[in-house]
C-alpha positions, 0 to 999 in steps of 0.5 A: 200860959196853958195848964199842961193838965188841960192840954191834950197830949197828941200822939207822937208824930210817928204814931199820927203818921202811922195812923194816917198811913193805916187809914190811907191803906184801909181806904184804898182797899175799900175804894178798890174793892167796891164791896158792900162793906165800903159804905159801912167803912165810910160811915164809920170813918165819917162818924169818927171824924165827925165826933172827933171834930165835935169834941174839938168844937166843945173844947174850942181851943183847937178849932182853928188848927183843925178847921183846914183838916176838916175842910180837906176831909169834907172837900174830898167827899164832896167831889164826884172824882175821888181819885185825888191822892189820899195821903193828905186826906188820911193825914187830916183825918188822923190829926182830927181823930188824934186830937178828938180822942185826947179831948174825949179823955178829959172832957166830961160834956163829951163823955156821952159820945165817947162810946160811939167815937170809940166804936167808929175808930176801932172799926176804921182802924182794924178794917181793910188790909190788916192781914199781917201781924205788923199792921195789926200791931200798928192798929192796936198801938194806935187804938191803945194810945187813943182810947181808954184802956177800959174799952179793950 
């Protein structure tokens, strides 16, 4: 039986779904705008997912669970035609980011990479279509649940 103190506590399903919806809206916004910020947004999105999956690899327990998520995420960016529905990609990224954040909070070997992960996650979550108070509130709730409060 797995010790509860060692098992990452994932965001409630609704919070993960909210994060996925937020990531999807932000990505759609940046993809449609085709501004100079789009490559920076992709850089932070890929960095956050990559560092989160690195934490998952260090932990080892959740690799089989999140390998399909990572493959879905990578497959999307390897295609020339990226007109695919973004919901599954956003959900895959949200699941990886959620689990990675929980592992970062309890894994000392990963602590050196935590600041870069937190920076990438904040940039991705807070960018894009955060023009309403509700979207800003959702972004802050996701960040507060995923990141250590000392970083705010």
